[in-house]
N, C-alpha and C positions, 0 to 999 in steps of 0.2 A: 770674249766668250770665256766666262770663268769655268764652264763645265767642259773645257776642251783642253787636253793635254797634248802638245805637239813635240814629236821627237823627229829631229832632223838627222838624216844619214846622207852625207855628201855636201856639196857646195851650194845648192840652190834649193829653194822650196817653190813648188809649182803653184801658181795662182789657182789652178784648178782644184786644189784641195779646199780653198775657201769656198768655192762654189758647191763642191760635194758636201762639206759640213752644213752648208745653208740649206741645202735640199734635205738634209736629215732633220733639221729643226723647222717645223711647221708651226703655224700659230695655234693649232689645236693639239700639239703633240707635246707630252711632258718631256722636258729635256733630260737626257741621261748624260752621265759623264763618259766622254769618248776619248780614245787615245788614236792619234793619227801618226802613221809612220811612213815617211818617204824613204825609199830605197833607190838611190841614183843608179846602182850597178844593175838591178832588176827593172829600172825605169817604171816603178810602181808607187802608188800611194794607197796605204791600206788603212781601213778604220776598224777598230776593235771597240766593243764595250768595255767599260772600266773592269778590270780583272779578268776579262775574257781572252781566250787564246785563239778562238776561231774568228776570222774576219767577218764583219757584216757587210763590208763593201771593199772592192778592190778596183782602182782604176789603173789600167795598164796603158802606157803611152810610150811605147818603144819607137825609136827613130825610124825602123825599117818596117812599120806596121801601122795600120789605122788604130787609133785610140779606142778602148772599149771599157765597160764596166762589167766585171764578173768576178766573183758573185756579188749579187746584191740580194741580201737575205731580207725576207718579209719582216715587216716591223714586230710581229708576234714571234718571230724566230722559227716559224714552222714552214720551211720550204725556201728555196731559191727562186727569185723572180726572173732571173736572167739565165741564159744558156750560151756557152761558147760555141761560135760557129765559124 
């Protein structure tokens, strides 16, 4: 994926990040350049639009908690589609 810049923090890169980025690219969606950051200490994978500072998607997969996605920002950037429960 030439439109994807991956930044690794820590020793391993979760396979889930590939699933997440696959979900972001649909057949009818114009591909944007994205930056994916894995933070092993926080146990998160965060996706940003190129040049953006606010995440458009965060996967949290802590060892002591069920994995979840939050936030997941709407494609038009107007609102968050998930809520933390």
